[in-house]
PAGU-622416 format. One record per atom (N, C-alpha, C): x, y, z. Coordinates in steps of 0.02 Angstrom, whole numbers, plus 50000, padded with zeros to 5 digits. Layout:
<nodes>
XYZ
...
</nodes>
This chain:
<nodes>
497855185146998
497585186647053
497995184347118
498235178847117
498575177147173
499245180547186
499695184447128
500135188347140
499805194047174
499295195847168
499145201047216
498855201047274
498615194947291
498495193047354
499135192147400
499645189947365
500445187747396
500705194547403
500605199347366
500815205747377
500475210247437
499885209347441
499425212147483
499665209047557
499815202847552
499985200547631
500775201747651
501075204147592
501815206447620
501815213147634
501255216847613
501215223347639
500835225247698
500505220547717
500085221947783
500515224047839
500995220047848
501335221147911
501735227547912
501775230647860
502065236947847
501565241647842
500955240447827
500275246447838
500085247247908
500185241747948
499895241348023
500315247648060
500995249048055
501285255248086
501025261848063
500835261047992
500515266847973
499945269847990
499445263647994
498805264948032
498845268048105
499305264748154
499405266448227
499665273748223
500135276848161
500415283648163
499945287248149
499545285648107
498945291148086
498475291248145
498325286148198
497955286548258
498255291248314
498955291148321
499275294948350
499225303048334
499525302948275
499685309748252
499055314848200
498395310448209
498095313648176
497875320848178
497955325248238
497845331248260
498395335548219
498925332548201
499495335948160
499205339848094
498725337148080
498355339948018
498135346148008
497955347948068
497745355948090
498375361248078
498315367048049
498775371548047
499105373948108
499765375248113
499965377448185
500655372548209
500755376048265
501435372048291
501135368148353
501525363148364
501315357948424
502075359848477
501955363948511
502365366748574
502055364348638
502645363648674
502385359148750
502975357648778
503055359048836
503775356048872
504475357848830
504745352648828
505315353448776
505375353748710
504545353948683
504545352248609
504575359348585
504935363148557
504935370248536
505245370248472
504785372748414
504995373148351
504735380148325
505145382848297
504955390748262
504955390648198
504805396148179
504615396448098
505295396448075
505905400048087
506505398048066
507025398548110
507465394948142
507875393848188
508485395448161
508965400948162
509425403748140
510155399848163
510455397948116
511135394148139
511605399648183
511905398248231
512325402148263
512765399648317
513285402048334
513695399648364
513505394448418
513075397448466
512845395448525
512515388148522
512185386648450
511925380548447
512435374848441
512885377348407
513555372648402
513925369248476
513605372748529
513985371148591
514475376148598
514725381348580
515305386548596
514725390648640
514775389648704
514385393448751
514475390948822
514255394648874
514365392748944
514045387748955
513405385948920
512845382848940
513045374548936
512675370048968
512875363548939
512505361248872
512785358048848
512615356848778
511955351548766
511375353448809
510865349448807
510425350548736
510555354548695
510155352848632
510585352148575
511235350348599
511845349448532
511795340948526
511825339148452
511705344048411
511005344148379
510485344248416
509785342248378
509615349848352
509795355148396
509715361548366
509985363648306
510615361548282
510885363048215
510565358448169
510315353348190
509925348848141
509295352148112
509055355048156
508395359648148
508485365648112
509045367648136
509205374648094
509345372948026
509665367948011
509765367147941
509275363847903
508735359347932
508255357547895
507615361447888
507435366547943
507035371047925
507115375347873
507685376147840
507865380347788
507525376947721
507365369947739
507065367647675
506355365747673
506145364247740
505495361947750
504985367847781
505475372447814
505005378147870
504945374547923
504955378747990
504845376148057
504115372848060
503695375048032
502975371548058
502995364848022
503205363647957
503095358047932
503575352347972
504215353747993
504805351748004
504405348848083
504205352248118
503945351548182
503305345048182
502965345048121
502465340048115
502815332448081
503365334248028
503555329748010
504125324348068
504325328148113
504625325448167
504225321648216
503635324148222
503155320748276
502945313648234
502875314048175
502425308948138
503115303548125
503775306348122
504265300548115
504365297348160
504305299048222
504395296248288
503955289548299
503305288348290
502985282948291
503135278648232
503225281648160
503215278748102
503815274848108
504455277648114
505055274348114
505065269948171
504725269948217
504765264948264
504385259348250
503915259048231
503515253548208
503855249348145
503985253948092
504265251448038
504855249448061
505395250248094
505895247448125
505765241548155
505405240948203
505235233748229
505015228048190
504465233048136
504385225548079
505045223248057
505435227048034
505945225248007
506425221048036
506445223648099
506805219648146
506555212848151
505835212548173
505585207048172
505725200748132
505685203648041
505785198548002
506495196248002
506955200948026
507615198248025
507795193248083
507415195448138
507455189548184
507255181948167
506455182748130
506175176848115
506055172548188
505635176248226
505415172348287
504725172148281
504325172248225
503765171148220
503335174548150
502695172948158
502365176248092
502125182448093
501715186448043
501685192548043
501245194548113
500825190848113
500365193248164
500525194348229
501155190948251
501495190648310
502015197548307
502145197748244
502565203548229
502265210848248
501535210148212
501215216848229
501055218048314
501105213348340
500815213848421
501485215148439
502195213848419
502755217148445
502695225548436
502615225848374
502685233048352
502265236748381
501585235148397
501245239848425
501365240348499
501745235848539
501835236648606
502515242348593
502845241648554
503395247148540
503275253248534
502705254648483
502395260048463
501945263948525
501665259848555
501095261648601
501025259048668
501565263748705
501655261048778
501735268648811
501845267948884
501835273848923
502445278248911
503105274648901
503675277948883
503505282448819
503315280048767
503185285048722
502675291748722
502045288448766
501585292948777
501885297948825
502265296748877
502395302348914
503005306248900
503395302148854
503945307348829
503695311048770
503235309048739
502845313448691
502565319748725
502155319848765
501885324348808
502435329548841
503045327248851
503665330448882
503985334348819
503885331448752
504205334548707
504865333848681
505085328048712
505685325348708
505805321548632
505685325348582
505615322148509
506345320148481
506825322448517
507465320948495
507715313148510
507445313548593
507525306948616
507245301848588
506555302548564
506105297948543
506255295548471
506555300348435
506985298748380
507375294248373
507965295048429
508435288448455
508015282648476
507535283548505
506995277748533
506855272748468
506565278948408
506265275548353
506885271848312
507405273748314
508095271248276
508255265148306
508015263848362
508445256748402
508445250548375
507675248348341
507675243548301
508095243348242
508205247648218
508605249548152
509255248248168
509405251448225
510215249848254
510335241448255
509935240048302
509875232148311
509835228048251
509545229748213
509525224948159
510165225448104
510335232948090
510885233148063
511565230948094
511535230148170
512215227648198
512165220748192
511525217248195
511595209448179
511965208348117
511655212848060
511905210947992
512715211647988
512955218348016
513645219148030
514005213248056
513715208748107
513925203448131
514115197548076
513665198648027
513825193747964
514155196347920
514435201847918
514845205647872
514535209247814
513915210647829
513515214347786
513625222147798
513235226247771
513315233447751
513225236247820
513575243747811
513615247647878
513235253247882
512955253647812
512705260947804
511995262047860
511625256747860
511095258147898
511305258447985
511805254547991
512045256348062
512235262848078
512595266148031
512685272948050
512255278348037
511695275947994
511175281948003
510695281248054
510585275248084
510215272748152
510585276948209
511215276448207
511685280348258
511645286048253
511625289748189
511585295848183
510965298048214
510385295048224
509795298148243
509775296548311
510105291848355
510125291348409
510565296548447
511035299748404
511565305048425
511275311748440
510605312048410
510235318148406
510235321348475
510185316848530
510345319948603
510795316148636
511065317548693
511755314048740
511335308148750
510655307948790
510465301448811
510345295848765
510155298748700
509895293548666
510685291948626
511215295548631
511835293148604
512025288748638
512025288848703
512295284548763
511965278548751
511345277848753
510905271648724
511145268748667
511155271948614
511405269848551
512005266148549
512475270248580
513235267248591
513185261248639
512805260448679
512805254548719
512575248248692
511895249948670
511765244048626
512095242348565
512355245848528
512745243548470
513335241348503
513745243248554
514425241448579
514285232448592
513685231948643
513485224848666
513365220948618
512945223248559
512875217248491
513455216148458
513815219748446
514235219648387
515035216448436
514995218148491
515555215248527
515465208548577
514765207148568
514485199648613
514405194948567
514585188648599
515145186448645
515815188048619
515925188148565
516645188948554
516785193748500
517205197848490
517325204248460
517225202948374
516725207348357
516635206748283
516535213948266
517035215348212
517025221848178
516935228648219
517305229248255
517145235148290
517185241848250
517665240948194
517605248148141
516995252348128
516335250048135
515775254148118
515645257748193
515825253448250
515645256748310
516185265848323
516685263548286
517175270648292
516785276548264
516445274448202
516015279548172
515485282748200
515045276848240
514625279848282
514785283548354
515345281948365
515695286748424
515885293548388
516075294148324
516205300448296
515595303848295
515035301148264
514365305048259
514165309248326
514325303548382
514215306748451
514805314548472
515115314448442
515625319448468
515575325748479
514915328748431
514755335048435
514615337148521
514095333048544
513865334748605
514375331648667
514795327148665
515225325248698
515835329748706
516095333148646
516685338048664
516325343648684
515725346748657
515585351848689
515375351848764
515255346648796
515275345148873
515855345648900
516485343148882
517065341548898
517325348148902
517325352648844
517775358948824
517385364248865
516915363248919
516655369148958
517155372449000
517255377349008
517705380349056
517605379849128
516955378749153
516665375649220
516535369549213
516455366449286
516395358549290
515685358749281
515465352649247
514805351749227
514415347349283
514375351149330
514125345849394
513305350149400
512975345049442
512305346149433
512065346449511
511595351649521
511305351849599
510985345549607
511265342749670
511085335549696
510185334949717
510015340749726
509115340549747
508835338449664
509295339449611
508975336849546
508625328949555
509195325649594
509105318049590
508245316449611
508225317849676
507435316549690
507045320149654
507115323449629
506615329649592
506445324749523
506945321349494
506775318449431
506775310949431
506765310049495
506745301049514
506095297949498
506085291749459
505515289849435
504985289649492
504255289849476
503785290549519
503225283249501
502945282849558
502345276549552
501905278649532
501625276849476
501085278249454
500365273049453
500395270049514
499805265249539
499995259249519
500655256449517
500745250749503
501165247649563
501085248749600
501555246349678
502205248349686
502365254049668
502995256549670
503365260149610
503925262949612
504265265149567
504375259749522
504795254649550
505105249949497
504525245549459
503945244849493
503445243049442
503215246349387
503155252549394
503055257649351
503565258049303
504165257649322
504535256649264
504695250349222
504495244649254
504455239549227
503915238649169
503365242449183
502835244549141
502945249349103
503445251749087
503725257149050
503475263249058
503255265349128
503115272349145
503605274249200
503305277749244
503745280149293
504015288049289
503895291849229
504145297749224
504065303349277
504545307649291
504525312549346
504045316449346
503695318949293
503205323449288
502535321549284
502165322349344
501555319949352
501105321849298
501185328049279
500735331349241
500625328049156
501095324349142
501075321149071
500885313049085
500795312449134
500625304049138
499865303449116
499755299349083
499015296849058
498635295549097
497965297549093
497555296349162
497325289949161
497375284949130
497225279349140
497665274049173
498385277649181
498835273849221
498695272349300
498685265649304
498515265149376
497775262149375
497385264749330
496595260949339
496775252549330
496115249949355
496155241549354
496295238549284
495975241549248
496005235949173
496745238749141
496935245249132
497585245749117
498165241749143
498025241749216
498495239149274
498565231249258
498075227449252
498075221449236
498405219949166
498195223149109
498335223949052
499225223849048
499325228849091
500155231249078
500485224649108
500285221849168
500665216149190
500535209649160
499965208849127
499875203949066
500455202649013
500565209948997
500965209448944
501655210048972
501885211949017
502525210449058
502685203149072
502205199549072
502265192449103
502515190049051
502105190648996
502145187448923
502765191448892
503015196448895
503565198448875
504265193248902
504155194148973
504775189249003
504735181748982
504205179148968
504205171848957
504555171648875
504205177348828
504495177348765
505265177548766
505605183148811
506255184048816
506645178248829
506355173548875
506655168848903
506805162348836
506125162048794
506155157548741
506645161248678
506745167948677
507175171248618
507875169048645
508045169848711
508715168548733
508935160248723
508515157448729
508435149348711
508735149248655
508455151448611
508545150848538
509185154248509
509345160448531
509875164848509
510265168248571
510665166548574
511125168348635
511235176048624
511355179148582
511545185448557
510995189848599
510405186248596
509965190648630
510045193248701
510465190048731
510725192048802
511025198248799
511375200748746
511605207248739
510985212648755
510445211748711
509985217448729
509745216248792
509665210548834
509425208548896
509945213348946
510685213248934
511005217948965
510925224748963
510835227548893
510715234148893
510085235948918
509595232448922
508895233648957
509115233949022
509525229149053
509565230149124
509905235549143
510355237149104
510775243949121
510415250149122
509945251349080
509465256449071
509005257049124
508695250749140
508375249949194
508745252649268
509375250549280
509665251349329
509825258049343
509935261649287
509905269149285
509485272949317
508815270649288
508135272549312
508035270949386
508125267249404
508125263749468
508575267449525
509095269549512
509645272149545
509465278449584
509025282149553
508735288049591
508155287849637
507975281949637
507365279249684
507685276049736
508075271149719
508485266749781
509035270549817
509365273049789
510045277849806
510015284849797
509615288349821
509585295349809
510085299249826
510445297549886
510975301549923
511625299949888
511725293349883
512495291449844
512495296349764
511845295249742
511815296849664
511775304549662
511485307549713
511625315449724
512175317549731
512685313449772
513245314349787
513745314749714
513575309049684
513895309349618
513765313749569
513135316549555
513005323249501
513205328549525
513355329349598
513665335749618
514415335249618
514815331549610
515555331149610
515785326549548
515485323949515
515635320849454
515465325049392
515805327449345
515525330849276
515165326949241
514655329449211
514285325449171
513785319549205
513775318749262
513405313249306
512655316049299
512575321649289
511895324149288
511435321849227
511785319249174
511525316349128
510975310149140
511095309449183
510735301749211
510225303449267
510215309349297
509665310249348
508895308649327
508765309749260
508105309349224
508225301649200
508295296749247
508445290849220
507805286349194
507235288149195
506725284249148
506775285549070
507215289549050
507285291048990
507695285348950
508115282149003
508515276848967
508105269148956
507475269748961
506985263648961
507125260948895
507215264048843
507135262548777
507455254648753
508045253348786
508215246648778
507685241648795
507395242848859
506915238148900
506205239048853
505975243748839
505495243648794
505505239748714
506165240348704
506275235448635
506355228848658
506615227148706
506695219248737
505915217048749
505475221248779
504765219048806
504525218148736
504475221648692
503975221248622
504265216048598
504895212948590
505115206748549
504965200948601
505075202448659
504855195648706
504045195248703
503685199848695
502995199548683
502745195948622
503065197648571
502855195048500
503175189448497
503775186448537
503825180248534
503485176248575
503165178048635
502645173548672
502105173248638
501725178648595
501125178348547
501315172448499
501905172048473
502075167748420
502065160948443
502255159248506
502335152948532
501445151048553
501185156048573
500325153948593
500125151948536
500165156348474
499675153948407
499825147248384
500475145148404
500565137848375
500045132848400
499885133948454
499255128848480
498635131848492
498685138648507
497925140548530
497435140148465
496735139448494
496135137548447
496035145748411
495825146248359
495745152248344
496345157948344
496625156448304
497415160748310
497205166348287
496845167348247
496835174748217
496425179748282
495995175548312
495695179448366
496235181048424
496535175548426
496975178648487
497625182648472
497745182248406
498305186548393
498075192948383
497425194548346
497095201248352
497045203248425
496885200348465
496765202248548
497455204348568
497965201648556
498725202948573
498945209448537
498715209648475
498995214248441
498555222748478
497925221748500
497505226748522
497755227048594
498005223448641
498075224048705
498505231948729
499075233148701
499445239548713
498955245348711
498555246748654
498035250948635
497415249848691
497215244248711
496625245248759
497055247348828
497645245648836
497985247948907
498095255648905
498165258848847
498415266348843
497945269348794
497155269748797
496865273148739
497025281648737
497315283948803
497475291848778
498005293848733
498295286948710
498735289248657
498475289748594
497905289948587
497485292048524
497525299748518
497835302148467
497895308948458
498435310548495
498905306848531
499525308948535
499595314748607
498995318548610
498875323148676
499285329448636
499125328348557
499455334648523
498865341748507
499145346848522
498595352948521
499145357948475
498795360048431
499115365348380
498995371948402
499525376748410
499425383548427
499815388648354
499745394548371
500125399048319
500555405748360
501085405248357
501335410648381
500985418248365
501085421748421
500815428448393
501195433448353
500735436948312
500905440348259
501545445448264
501435448848329
501975454448353
502665451148371
502805443648377
503415441348383
503655441948327
503415440148253
503785442048193
503985448748201
503685452848212
503865460648195
504285462248255
504425459848310
504915459948363
505625456348328
505485451448295
506195447548281
506495452348215
505905456248165
506295461748128
506655466548153
506315469048215
506615474448241
507335472748262
507365466348311
507985465048320
508515462648261
508285461248207
508745460148157
508955467248124
508575470548122
508855476748079
509265481148127
509335480748188
509605484748243
510545481548241
510835487148226
511695483948235
511925483548305
511485486248352
511885485548427
511995478648433
512565479748477
512955472548506
512625469648556
512795462648572
512485460748639
512065454848628
512145451348676
511555445648676
510975446348704
510405441548693
509745443648718
509625439948782
509215443048814
509025440848894
508325439748887
507925435148895
507235434048907
507085436048965
506335440248959
506185442249027
505345438849029
505255437749079
505565434949150
506115431949135
506645429749184
507165426649172
507005419149201
506635415349161
506365409049188
506375404449141
506485397949148
506455392549097
505915390749056
505265391249093
504695389149066
504205394549066
503705393549013
503035398549012
502555394849006
501935398449015
501205395349009
500925400048980
501095402448914
500725408448870
499915405748860
499685413048843
498925411148833
498805409148773
499405412048718
499345409748649
499365401848641
499645398648695
499715390748687
499235386248736
498595390848751
498165386948792
498355386348871
498835391748889
499285389648958
499535382848967
499675380548924
500075372848912
500765375348931
501115372048981
501915374348989
502345371648928
502855377148925
503385375748864
503985378948885
504495376248861
505125378848893
505175385648838
505395392048858
505325397448834
505525397848764
505165398548711
505225398748630
505735403948611
505755410348664
506165416348636
506895414148608
507285411448656
508015408448634
507965405348554
507635402248536
507575399148464
507165403348427
506625406948443
506225410148391
506645416948376
507125421148417
507465428148404
508095424948368
508315429648324
509045428048293
509575428248343
509485432148388
510275433448430
510485428448475
511155427948485
511255422248534
510865425248623
510845419348651
510415421848722
510645417348762
510675420748817
510785419348885
510095415548908
510215409448910
509635403848930
509595403649001
509025404849041
508945403549101
508985395749117
509465391949166
509365386049166
509085382749245
509095386849266
508615385249343
507975381549328
507825377049365
507075373549348
506745373449413
506095375449415
505755374249465
505205365849453
505445360849510
505195354849494
504845353849566
504235352949568
503915351349639
503895357349685
503875363849660
504005367349703
504695370949734
505145366749710
505825367949731
506335370449670
506635376349682
507015378949634
507795373349630
507865371749579
508505368049551
509035372749525
509735373549569
510145377749525
510475374949460
510445379649419
510635377049352
511475375649347
511695374949302
512415373349262
512875379349232
512485384349210
512685389849173
513045394649215
513625394249230
513865402049262
513625408649237
513585408349172
513295414749146
512565418549162
512395411649166
511615410849165
511485413249254
511865410749294
511775411849366
512015417849385
512565421149348
512625429149354
512135433449352
511815431949293
511295435749282
510655435749323
510545429449338
509905426849387
510075431349449
510655429749475
510895433449539
510845441249530
511145444349486
511155451149477
510425453149494
509705449149453
509075452649454
508895450449523
509075446349552
508775444549618
509125449949678
509725452249662
509835456849705
509465463449692
509415464249629
508975471649623
508375471749644
507965464849640
507385464549679
507465466449759
507895463749789
508185464349860
508325471449871
508725473549847
508995480849863
508815487149836
508645484649765
508605490949718
509055493149684
509595488349693
510255490449652
510185488949587
510565493549544
510545492849465
510965487649443
510615482549400
510905476649387
511235477149317
511155483649300
511545484349209
512245483149222
512655486949268
513345484949257
513425476749240
513205472549290
513305465049286
513055461649212
512435465549201
512105462549138
512585464449086
512945470049082
513275471549033
514015468549027
514215466749087
514805462249098
514665455449068
514015452749068
513845445649032
513755445148973
513825452448944
513695451648865
512945454148845
512525455448892
511745456948888
511765463948844
511425463348780
511315469448735
510555470748737
510145466748744
509405465648728
509075461248774
508465463448802
508025462348842
507255461348783
507175454648798
506335453748755
505865451648810
505365454748807
504895452448871
504235449548848
504185444548890
503445440948883
502945444448925
502445449948888
502005453248915
501445449248965
501365443748939
500825438248975
501115437149033
501625435949053
502125432449091
501965435549182
501795441549161
501785445749238
502255445849263
502215449349347
502875449649379
503215456849355
503635459149398
504055464749384
504125466049315
504115472549285
504235472749227
505145476149226
505355475949167
506095477849154
506345485549199
505765489649176
505995497449194
505895497149266
505615492249308
505575493149385
506145491049403
506715486949388
507345485149408
507815488449378
507815489349287
508275491449251
508155499249226
508425504149249
508325510649225
508755512549164
509275509349152
509555511549084
509195507449022
508625507549009
508375503648947
508065508448898
508155506848826
507805510048781
507235506848747
506805508548750
506185504048716
506165503748637
506205497748597
506255497848529
505595495648504
505185491448520
504715489148502
504175486548558
503465487748555
503095485148615
502345483048565
502265477148575
501755472348546
501155471148599
500735466648569
500295465348610
500555460348667
500985455448643
501295452048693
502015449848698
502435456348651
502975454848676
503265461748675
503855464348707
504085470248699
504915469448684
505215474048661
506005474048647
506365478948686
506805478948720
507155483148747
507935482448731
508215488548717
509025490048714
509275491848776
509675488448806
510075488948861
510565495248850
510525500648876
510985507148863
511685504248884
512225505448850
512855504648876
513235500748819
513855497648842
514115493248787
514285485948825
513895481848786
514045474648806
514705471648809
514985468848857
515545466748848
515845460648815
516075459748758
516075455148713
516365447848746
516025441648733
516075436848770
516535431048735
517155432448767
517725428248716
517755421148750
517835415048699
517875409448717
518515406948693
518905401448731
519605399948725
519745396348640
520205398248613
520325396548550
520215389648537
520605386748601
520715380148594
520075375548592
519485378948641
518935375948649
518505376648582
518555381248531
518365382748476
518505377548429
519165376848427
519495370848385
519335365848385
519305362748464
519025356348484
518215354448454
517875361148474
517115359448452
517025359348383
517415362248338
517405362848264
517615357248243
518165353048269
518455348148242
517925341748245
517585341848319
517015336148334
516395336548281
516325344048259
515765343948218
515925340948146
516615343548124
516825341448061
516875334048061
517215330048108
517255324048114
516525320748104
515975321248133
515385319848136
515005321148069
515115327348040
514915328747973
515125324347921
515865323047924
516165319247878
515765311947867
515815308747941
515475301847934
514725303047911
514315307247924
513715306847895
513555308747816
513995311947795
514045314347719
514165306747683
514745303747713
515035297747671
514455292447690
514215292547736
513605285847743
513115287647698
512725294347707
512115296247659
512295296647583
512955296747555
513205297647489
513135288747485
513425284747523
513405276547518
512785273947514
512185276847550
511505275447548
511155276647493
511445281247425
511195282147377
510945275147324
511465271947327
511255266847283
510595261647316
510735260647374
510145256747402
509355260347404
509455267147412
508775271147400
508615269747328
509075269347258
508935269747202
508645263247184
508895257047217
508775250147211
507875249547243
507825252747297
507225252047324
506635256147282
506835260947256
506365265147210
506285261047153
506775257047116
506665253347069
506125248547072
506135245247140
505845240047155
505045240147159
504795248047189
504365249847195
503925253147120
</nodes>
């Protein structure tokens, strides 16, 4: 009986993140897809050239789209959509629990408080509603990355470090955060085993090389800096909003309770406790300063668009790749991790002399939930793609006519009726098999921000000229390799035939139509050196990942044996 009690006590810290995950993701049990803003999963994402970054567009979904295209062959798009969303809070909570045991800063109740804050905060809520699943998987991997980096400093295994780095590298911003945190921990205060760090860099090569190998400068509209700058959510300014792990640029995804009196008081109480806990941790372990520096850098990036919009705007307009930092709030992951550890440390210190420690500890554990009740259910709602989309996909796949696809209207986002009018990044480029010229202009706060893809800009300009003057855009569309136009019939606006006379209708359904552009689309050639560089980057990253996975097999077998 005593052995069973001890085993239950050991399992309880791991059960708490599972329970919180259920509370957040319970709506995913319903059949259908969760799509909204940048969260776009389709039944079968086809593996094709443009997903690897061999395109004129910036590699915003490199390598995440390739990973999805490979995995949905096994799980199917709908199941993968839900598995990814469940994995975000679950991996974050389990990772913080594992890290807490590694740090030995307090008991399981304080650890549960730290795990709750890391799983249940405005950053997670807002980024979930924005659909930033790849970024959030990198966020969930951060505790695992820190834990494995600490072990590496003691000369222990590297497998967990590279697996966590691979999750961070699913997106550029996550890869930058992962490399920053890893480098600071492994090299601070004295150099220590930089070899695994090279492996982490190799895992990030697909998006790095795809961005560097562009034929045009990867500069960004300076107007995007104020558009994506952090916002005040009722906390006395943008900086306090960021310090309480909010401040996202899009007001539509901010939880309704942000700025209310009780959540405001709780948020600042947790922030104060976190600061006290971080001081205590730094006094105990100097290596904690590495995470403090990482959190400070992330916060500095988030604040830059608020305190220095003009210099930052000049930077993104003239320095290729600087646009990665325009949405600075996405770099708050290290700050959230630091606050979670600090909060747990402060709770552990309080429990040493507080009366009724279980009551005090339970109250601390529930504080993040009380400050953000809207995270129950995660804001998830499921939808189904219309049946005629699959028929349109079959029509496109069966026709041998060459050319890339252009979505109509040529806009980035939709608010389709089948998704209850919730905004979503146009699913057509992922749903249909053909390579697509993706519109990358964004409308934020009523202002249109210029995109970075010269090919998409040429298409957009041709269509605008047709609207203004009635000129036929077909020659320019053919020069840009357009062979197909797929129309969202619910979106409204001018129809293709009103602007483009040289069209042949191939299919019309209730919500979607398919047109073939008459003529021969010009082949789109990419410099061989560019293709070789991108391919080499993918081969290097894949080699590191395969070696890591093979090395992880013995550890998995040992865990299974213990269970």
